[in-house]
N, C-alpha and C positions, 0 to 999 in steps of 0.2 A: 504542948498537945501533940498527939499522934496526927500525922497528915490524914486528910480525908479527901475522898473523890465523890462528888454528888452530880447527879444529872437532873437539871431543872428546866423550867420554861420561863423565859424572860419576856417581857412586852417592851418591844423597841419600836422606835419610829423608823419605818422602812418604806421603801418604794419597791414593790414586788418586781423581780427580774422578768417576769413574763415568760412565755413558751419559747422553746428553741425555734429558730428561723426554719422555714419549711424547705429551704434550699441552702446548700453549703455556699460559703463565700469563695467563689472560684477566682475572682479577679484580684483578690488579696489586697495587700496594702504595701505601700513603700516602706522599706526597712533600711535604716542606716547601715546595718551591718552588711547589706547587700551592695553597697555602692561607695564605701569609704576607703580612702587611701591611708596606708599605715606607715608612719615614719618612726621606727622604733629600732633599738639595738638588737644585735643578733642573738643576745642571750635572753631576751624578754620572754619568748615562748608563750604567747597569749592565744595561739590557735585562731588567728584572725579570720573571721567568716566561716569557720569550720562549722558544719551543721546548720547552716542557714536555710531557711525555708521562706516561701513566698506567701504561704497561707497555712492554716491549722487544719486542713482536711485530714481526716474524715469528721472532725467535729463540726457542728453547726453552731452559729453564733446566737447570742442573746441580744436582740435588737428591738424588742417590743416593750421596753420599759418606758416609764415617764418620770418626770421629776416630782410627782405628787406623792407625798408620804403620809402614811397613816400608822396607827399603832397596831402592830401584828405580833403574834407569838413567835419566838425564836428559840429553838433548842439550844441549850448551853451544857457544857461539862465544866465542873469547877473543882480545881485542886486548891487545898488550903492547909497551911499550918500556922504557927504563931507569928511567922514573919511575913509570909506572902499569901496573896489570893490571886489565883490565875484563872481567868475565865476564857473558855474556848468556844467557838462557834462551829460545831460539826457540820452544819448545813452550808457553810460558806468556806469551803476548802480547809476546814480545820483551823480557821484563823484564831491566833491568840489575841483576844479582843481587849482584855484588860490585865494588867499586872500591878497589883496594889501592894505597896509597902505598908503593912499594917502597923508597924511601930511608929513610923512617921506620919501616917495618914496621908501619903502622897501617891499619886499615879506615876509609874515609870514610863508608860507608853502613852502615845497620843491616841485617845479614844474618841472617834467621831460621835456626834449627837445624832446622826442619822446614817442609815445604810441606804445610800442613794446611788444606784448604778450610774456610771458614766463610761465613756467609750475610751478606756485606757488599756484593756487587756487583749490577749490574743483573740478572744471570742467576743470582743466588744465590751460586755458588761464588767465593771470593777467598781470598787469603792475604797476610800482611803481609811486608814486607821489600823492600829494593832500590828501584829506580825504576820505577814503572808508567807506561805512556804511555796516557792516557785521551782517547778521541775520540768525538765524535758526540752522545752523550746525557749528560745531567747525571748524574754519578755514576761509579763505577768501570766502565770500558768493558766492552761485551758481549764483547770479545775477549780479556779478561784471562787466560782459561784456555785460549786457542786457539793452535794452532800457526800461525805466520806463514810466508810465503814468505821464504826466506832465501838471500842471494846473496852472491857475492864479486865485487869489481872493483878497479880502481886509479884514484886521482884523477890530476890532471895533474902532481903532483909524484912520482908512482910509489909513493905510499904505499898499503897495502892498505885497502880500504874494506869494512866489513860493511854490507850493505843488508837491511833487513826491510820487508816491505810487505803490505798486504791491502786488501780492499774492505769497507767498513762498510755493512751492508745497510739500516739504517733511513734514514740520510741519503744512501745511495747514492753515497758518496765514496770515493776512493782516497787512502790515506795511505802515505807512504814515508819511511823513517828511515835515513839514511846515517851510519855512525859511523867515525871514524878517529882515530889518534894521529899527530901530527907527529913528525918526527925531532927529538929533543931537546926536545919539547914536554911540559909538565907538566900539560896539561889534555886531557880527552877531548872531542873535537868531536862534536856531535849535530846533523846537518843535517836538518831536518824539512821535509816537503813534503805539503800536503793539496790536492786537487784536487776542485773542484765541477764535474763534467761535465754537470750538469743544466741545463735551460733556465730554472730558477726560482731566486730567492733562497732560500737553504737555511740553517736554523739550524745553527751551527757551535759546536762545544765542543772545547777541548783543554786538559788540564792534566797536567803532568809531576809526578807525586807521589813525592817522595823521602822514604823512611823513613830516619831518621838516629838515631844513638844518643841517648838521653835522659841526657846528662851530668849528674852532680851539679854544680850551679853553672853548667850550660851556658846559653848565651844565643843568641837569634836576633837577627841584625842585618840591617836592611833600610832602604832610603832612603825612609822614610815617617814622617809626623807624625800621621797618622790612619789608621783602619782601619774596615771594615764588620764588624759582627758581628750576632748575632741572639739572641732570647730572648723568651719570652712571646708567640710567634706574630708577632713583628715584626722588622724589620731596621733598623738605625740605625748611626750613626757614633760611633766612640769615639776619644778621643786616644791617641796612642802616645808613650812606652811605658806610662804610668800610667793604669790603668782601675780606677775605684773604689778607689784607694789602693794597688793592686797593680802593680808593675812587671812587665808580661806579657812583656817581652823575656827575663826569667828564667823560662822556662816551668815550672820546679818550683815557682813560686809560685802557679800557676794552680790553683784548687781542683777544678774539674770539667771535664767534656768541653765543648770549645768551639772554634769557628773564628774566626780573625781574618784577613780579607782586607785586606791593606795597600794604602792609597791612595797610589800612587807618582806623584809629580809628573811631568808630561810631560817635562820637561827632565832628569830624573834618570836615571842608568844603571839598567838592569834587572838586579838581583841580589838574592840572599838567602844568608845564611850561617849555619851552626850551629857555634858556637865553644865549646870546652871552656874551663875556667878557666885552662889553661896557654896559651890563645891559639891552639891548634891546632883545625882543623876542616875542614868542607866549604864551599867556595864554588861557588855556581851562578850564572852570569850569561848574558846572551843579547843578541841584537839586539832592536830596539825593538818588533817585532810582538808578541813574548810580554810582554804588558803587566802582567799581575797577578802577585802574589806572596801566599802564605798560610802561616799557621801553624795546624796542628791538634794538639790535645793531648787524650788521654784524661782529663787532669786528675790530681790527687793526692788520692784518697780510697780507701776500701775497694773501691767498685765499679770505680774506675779500675784499681786493682791486679788486680781479678778479670778484667777485659777483657784486660789485658796477659798474664796467666797463661794465659787461655783460648786465645790466638792463638799461643802458643809452647810450648816446653818449658824450655830453660835459656838462651836467648839474651838475656834481659833485656828492658828497657823501651825504647820508641822514641817519637819524636814525628815528625810529617810536616811538611816544608816543601815548598811546591809552587809552580809557575809555570804561568800560564795565558794564554790569548788575551784573555779578558775580565778585567774588574777583580775579579769575583766569580764564584761558581758558582750564583748565584741565577737565572741565565738564560743562554741561549746568545747568540751574536752573529750578525748577518745576514751571509751571504757571497754575493757577487754571483754570477750564473750564469757558466758557462764561465770560472772564475777559479782560479788557483793562489796559494795562500799559502805562503811559505817563510820559515823563520827558522833561526837557529843558537844552540844552547845549548852551554855549556861547563861541565864539572864537573872540579874539582881541589881541591888543598890551599890553605888559607889559614893563615897564621901571624901573629898579632898579638902584638907585644911591648909591654911597658909598659901593661898593661891599665888601664882606667879604669872606675869605677862609673857614670860618666855615659854613658847610652845615646847622647846627642847627640854626645859627643866621639868615641865608637867608630864611630858611623854616619859622621861626617864623615871620619875616618881611612880607613875602608874604602871609602867612595865615592870618595875621592881615588885609592886604590890601583886600584879597578876602572877608573876613567877612564884611569889610566896604562897599565893592562894591555890595555884594549880600545880605548878612544877610538873612532875611526871605522874602525879596522882590522877590527873584527869585521864590521861592515856590509860592508866591501870584500871580506872573505873569502867572505861569503854570495853577493855578486854574482858574484865571480870563479869560484865553484864550480858556477854554474848549468849550464855547459856539460857537464861530466862527469856532473852529477846526473841528466840526461835521457838518458844512455847505458845500453845494456843491461848486465846483469851475468850471471855464471854461477850458475845456481840450484843450491843445495846441498840445501835442504829445501823441500818443497811445502807450500802452505797449502791453503785451501778451494777448491772449484770454483765459487763464486757469481760471481766476477768473470768466469770463463770462459763461464758461462751467460749473463751479462749481455751479454757481447761477442757471443754468438750472436744474441741478441735485437736488439742494435744493427745487426748485419748485416742482419737481416730488415727493420729500419726504415730502412736506408740511412744510418746514422750512423757516425761515426768510432769506433774502439775506444777503451776506457778506456786512458789512459797507455800508448801503443804500445810504449814502451821497456821496459816491465814484462812479464815472461813469466808469465802467469796459468794456463798449462796445468796440469791437476791430475787425479789419479786418484780424487777424491772422487766416491762413488756416490750421495750424497744428492740430487743433481740429476737423476738418471736419469728418474723419472717426468715431470719437466718438460721434459727434452730430447725425450722421446717425444711429449709434448703439442706442443711446438714444431715438430717434424718431421711429425707426422701430422695435427694439428689435433684430435685425440681424447684426452681426458685418460684415462689408464689406470685401469681399475677395480682393486679390491683386495679381499682377504678381511677382513671386519670383525674376525676374530680376530687380524689382524696390525696392526702400527702403520701408520697412514696415512703417505702422502708427507709429506716435509718441507714446512713452511709458507712461502708466498711472499706478498708484500704489494705489489709494484710495480703500478702502474696498468696496465702492459702485460698482466701476468697476469690481472688483475682483468677487463679487457675481453675477454680470450680466454675465461675462464670463464663470463662472462655470455652471450657469443655462442654457445658450445657448449650452454649450458643452454637458451637460446632455440630453437636449431635442433632440439635433441632434443625439446623439448616438442611440436613439431609432428608427430612421429612416434610417440615412445614416451617415458615418463618418464625424466628425467635420472637418472644413476647416483648411488648414495648417496655415493660417494667425491668425485665432482664437486661435489655439493650441500654436502658438509661444507666443502670448501675455499672454495667460493662464499660460504657463511655466514660463515666466519671473515674474508673479505675485506670483506664487507658490514659486519660488526661493527667491524672496524678503522677504518672510515670513518664510524662512528656511525650507520649505517642499520640500526638495530636491528629495525625491523618486517621488513624484507626478510631479515635474518639469521634471525629467528625462524621465518619461513616456510620458509626452506631447511633449517634444522636439523630442523624437524618433518617435512618431506618426505623428508629423508635417512632419518629413522627409519622412516617409512612404507614406503620403498622396501626397506630392509633394516635389521633391528634391529642398532644399533651403539652401543657405549659412548661413541664419540667425539663424536657429535652430542648424545648425552645430556649429556655434560660441557659442551659448548658452550651448549646451551639453558639448562641450570641456572645456568651462569655469567652469561649474559645476564639472566635473571630476577633473579638475586641482585644484579647491579649496578644494575638498575633499581628494586630494592626493592618488587617485586610478585610475587604468586602464589608466595609461599614454599613453600606446601605442594606445589604442582606442581613446583617446583624440586628439593625434597627428595626426592620420590618418584622423579622421574626420575634424580636423582643416585644414589639408593640402588641402583637397577637397574643403572646404569653400573658402580658400584663392586663389585657382586657379579660382574658379567661380567669385571671386571679385578682380581679380589681378589689375584692374584699379582704385579701390576704396582705396584711401590712408588711410582714417581713419580706415576702416576694416582691412587693412594690418597691420597697427600699432597695433591695438588691438589683432589681430590674432598672430602676432609675439611674443607679450608678453606671450600669452598662450603657444605657442611652446617652448619659452625659459624656462618658469616655469616648463614645463614638460620634459625638457631635450631633446626636439625634434630638435636638432641642424641640423642633416642631412636633415630633412624635410624642415627646414628653409632655408637652402642653396639651395635646390632644387627649392623651390618656388621663392626665391630671383633672381635666374638666369633666371627666365622666366617673371619677372615683366617688365612692360613698363618703359621706361627711366625716365619719370617724377616721378614715384613712387619710382624707385630704387635708385634715386639720392637724395631722402629726407634724412636729416641728421639723424633722429632717426632710420629710416629703415637701413641706412648705418651702424650705431652703432650696431644694432642687428645682422646684417650680419657679421660684424668684430668679434663680440663676438662668434657667431657660428663658424667662421673659427678657433678662438683660441680654443674653446672647442673640435673641431675635429682635432687639431694638426696641423693646417695650419698656423704656427706661422709667418713665414716670410710674407706671403700674408697679414695677419692681421695687423702686425706692419707697413707695407708699406702703407696700406690704412689709418690707424689711424693717421700717422704722415705726410701724404701727404699735400702739400701746407700749410706748417706751422702748421698743426694739425687740427683735425676735431672739428668743433664748432657745437654743437648740439642745435638746436632751442628750444627744449622743455626739456632742463635738469631740473630735478625736484629738488627743494629745499632739501638739505640733501642728494642728490644722489652722491655717490662717484664712480659710475661705470667707469667713464673714467680714473681717476687716478689709480684705482685698475687694470683696464685692461692694461694700459700703464706699470705698474710695473711688472704685471704677464707675460706679453709678453717679456719684457726685461730679466726677469729671465729665461724664457723658451729658449731664444736665447743666454743665457750666456753672456749677455752684462753687462758691469760695472755699478755699482750703480751711479745714478746721481740725482740731485735735480729735482723735478717734474717741467716740463715746465709750465710757467705761464698760458699758454692757457688751460691747463688741471687742474689747481689747484683750485678746488672748495670746498675743505675741510676746511671750515671757522669755524669749531666748536672750542670751547675753551676747557680748561682743564676739564670742567664740563661733557664733553660728553664721 
């Protein structure tokens, strides 16, 4: 059959992600790449910690989801031929959600039975399953829960092509993904294009994260003899496949949560496979630019099982195999100015007969198969497809308006537009205040009772904000709203003295919770004047007591500053719908513990079978630590951690 591309609506069990937070996450999160020691060879070249960031500003997080799922319509794009059916989710970062082997009637990917946000991505909300396309920043992409521009076109062979694309705001890069099936082809083609339109070398990050079934007796096969791993605050190399007496290619052998970044020789083909005991599984291979391959497992212990349960309902367990531009995820890689990087990935079925216990034998067999399948033809396909890859498509779904706004700025500066073959027109209203600013030169004021304009971080806007603030000062004091955004931009550039001055002046001009949050966050990060930070944050919280996202961010600031008495005072005046949210409850319980109210804290923590926090962060052990500390404070006997609280899935490497 000729390949087809259709756009459909599926009804899936989902928990809505909720609105963006009303304030950006300024205090950020701890990031392993920011504090790890590296013990590597001089020729490893993994760009350790290059491009590291402490937060995802100017994006705002998604923090207002719950764990309650219902049946909701979800837009899909479906590519199909006689061999494969590929289902994509354009509203969720373009996730490849299903890849079905139609001949065998088997799924090649792990497809969750729920889309339930959890706190694992750069902007908090994330869900497991399928293939996620991660760009820009170390971690799960800022766009993983965002709708992408989605278009259709045809390639030179007349095959339908699904195109998805967007503008990543931190790195200011355009990325484009073109997907198609060949007539009679048993592999999904994924042609990726990333463009650095900037005049500067820019840190670049890309990893294609494939969730695959965790088969009993399943094995990962990859053309590597060593890997990079981490533990105890350091990164080092380990042999493959046996690490400390464990054959890690059989991922069910691995006791705890761990990453292995496989060190693939330069001359080897780029591939990774997840193979069941019967020899059947998923094979992903690519052109040479996609250099890295990785295995991630939650491990195999009680806490690992708890994480897997937490992320799904009945879909079972998964592991991740991944493919990236760098050797590891410990740093980005430098991308030259005015440069486009392109590569081709393929996903399809692998069947190995006559299985061997020897990893080396299976690796050599599969390496030979990939060489026969791809050879130089894959690189040639990439080159030959460049012409139609820079032709326009017909837009089916629209994405954000940030690229369109950036193009308006580029016109003002006399620069060429971003990737002119891509249609970035959008009905997104979040950019409206900035469009007014661009057109009039005056940043619009706002009612402090309303949420401020969306955040921007580009140097272009920073200079405009400074210029208007300076012009206004000569006649009248700058507006609070202008000063708030100028302060955020100062802070994003490490100019904290200037940011503090702007936040304070913004509050003097007009009382507002937004600058109170910004000022308290700044003082908290600098580790000074905690009493001042706490008192200002308490005022802001009482002004925004009905704003769940503000309360969650504000409570984090209070906790980091030791403002537990203030947190309790605020909590006891919150409306019920905010006070009952699981993270807010956890912060309150922690404050009760910190102020010596142990019995109340323990009763709340263990009520109704134990508190389940909707936005528990990957690697966060706050609940189990709190449970243990409360029991010690109450002189209770030692017990095994209840399964509901057991999220410490780390292995001996941690």
